[in-house]
N, C-alpha and C positions, 0 to 999 in steps of 0.2 A: 503492499498498499501507501508505504512511504519513495519509495524508488516512483512510483508514478505522478506521485506531487510533485515532486521533486523534477521532474524532464518536466511537466503540465512549466510547473513554474519556471521552470526554463527554454521553456515554448514562449513562451507569453516573455519570457524579462528580449528576447531576442526582435520581438512581433517589434515590441513598445522600437526599440535602439539603433532597430531600419527604417521604422517609420519615422520617428524627425530626426535625421539624415535624406529626407524628402526634399530632390530638391522638382519648383518652381516655376512656374513666369507667374512675376508681378507687375502689374500700369501704374506706375503712383509717381508719384511730387516729389524730388532733391531736394533740403532746403541747406547750406550748407556755410560755416561763420565760422567764426575766431572758435569757439567752445564749443560749435554744433555742426554735426553732419546727421542729421535723420532725412529718411525713406518713408513715407503716408501712404501703405496699398492703398490705392481708389475702390474699389470695390468693398470695402474692409469698413476701412480705417481706422488700420491696426496701424501704426508708425516701432516701425523701427528703427533704434541704431547698426551703422552695416562697419564691418571689419574684413579684415582677412581679404587675401583674392584677388581681385579686381577694382578693391577696394580704393587701393594706392593710388591709380591709373584714374578715378572719376577724381578723384581728392582734388590730385598738381589740375590737371577741368578747367572743374571749380574753384580754388583757388587761382586760374587765372581772372574770367569771372570774374572777382571780388576784386581784385588790382584796378579791376576795365566800370568795374557797376558802380550796386550796391554794398551792403559787408555781409548781406544773408539773401545770397541771387540764390531761385529753385527754380529745376528746370525738372518739366514731362520728364522723367525718363521710363525704359521699362528695363528688369528688370530676372535675369535667370541664378540665382541664390535656396539658400540654404536656411528656415529658422531653426536657430540655434538657441533656442527659448528666453529666457526673461534675462531681461537686463538690468545690474547685479548693481551699477558706475555709477557714480559721484551724483551727477544729473539725472538719470534715469528717473520719468515720473512711474507712476503704480500704471501696470499696463503697457508697456514698455517691454521688444524682444528686442534681439538680433537675431541677423541677417544673414549672412555670411554672399558673399558677390560674388560668385562665380563668372556673370557672363551683363554685360549691358548694354541697349542700344539710350542715345537719348534722344529724344523725338522735337524736341524746339528745335 
């Protein structure tokens, strides 16, 4: 009986771990500034802090806009990424999540 329970729990844990690293496509608005790099999904309104992968390239692009325009430019963007869960860094608000950017496309 205990072996069956352990096997069942292992399968459930494996399933949950795999589903949390699912690559999805998001479309929304990306806002960039001195202490703010946040993406807001158009469909759900969910806010994501972005990091890793292609986010460095995206932030270099956005830095050029900051020099040329206002201090917090917003762009429409399509992102392929992985929702990594709840954001826990200093400025994150309740409900903010973290998005690992694998690929992006500026829509404006």
